[in-house]
C-alpha positions in Angstrom: 87.1 87.0 83.0 86.7 87.0 86.8 85.7 90.7 87.0 82.1 90.0 85.9 81.3 88.2 89.2 79.3 90.2 91.6 81.6 89.4 94.6 84.6 90.7 92.7 83.0 94.1 91.8 81.6 94.4 95.3 85.0 93.7 96.8 86.7 96.2 94.5 84.1 98.9 95.5 84.6 98.1 99.2 88.4 98.3 99.0 88.1 101.5 97.0 85.9 103.1 99.6 88.1 101.9 102.4 91.2 103.2 100.7 89.6 106.6 100.3 88.6 106.7 103.9 92.1 105.8 105.0 93.5 108.7 103.0 91.4 110.9 105.3 91.5 109.1 108.6 95.2 108.3 108.8 96.5 111.9 108.6 93.8 113.1 111.0 94.7 110.5 113.6 98.4 111.2 113.2 97.7 114.9 113.6 95.7 114.3 116.8 98.3 112.0 118.3 101.2 114.4 117.4 99.2 117.3 118.8 98.6 115.4 122.0 102.3 114.6 122.3 103.2 118.2 121.7 100.9 119.3 124.6 102.3 116.6 126.9 105.9 117.5 125.9 105.4 121.1 126.8 104.3 120.0 130.3 106.9 117.3 130.8 110.3 117.2 132.5 113.5 117.0 130.5 113.7 113.2 130.7 110.1 112.8 129.7 110.5 115.1 126.7 112.6 112.4 125.0 109.7 109.9 125.4 107.2 112.3 123.8 109.6 113.1 120.9 110.1 109.4 120.2 106.3 109.0 120.2 106.0 111.7 117.6 108.7 110.1 115.4 107.0 106.7 115.8 103.6 108.2 114.8 105.1 109.8 111.7 106.9 106.5 110.8 103.6 104.6 111.0 101.8 107.3 109.1 104.2 106.9 106.2 103.9 103.1 106.3 100.1 103.3 106.4 99.9 105.8 103.5 102.4 103.6 101.5 100.3 100.5 102.0 97.2 102.4 101.1 99.0 103.6 97.9 99.8 100.0 97.0 96.1 99.0 97.6 95.1 101.8 95.2 97.6 100.7 92.7 96.4 97.1 92.7 92.7 98.3 92.5 93.6 100.3 89.4 94.1 97.1 87.5 90.4 96.2 88.0 87.8 97.9 85.8 85.5 100.1 87.8 81.8 99.7 87.2 
């Protein structure tokens, strides 16, 4: 029905490519941020270590949220025929 329109197939292809890129970019960014926090935590005082530990937990939390949203996008895109 609506999937024959060019703008629909183009949007599906764009979202598919963006979703694939997010599967690669999100974990890499999380790894970089957590690695940076580990290095800073090793150099920090006792009271600053708590801040860096919380930053690492927050990064992992947002990584899980990002990957979950990306999974939902992939699930919705699976209902459209790929051309």
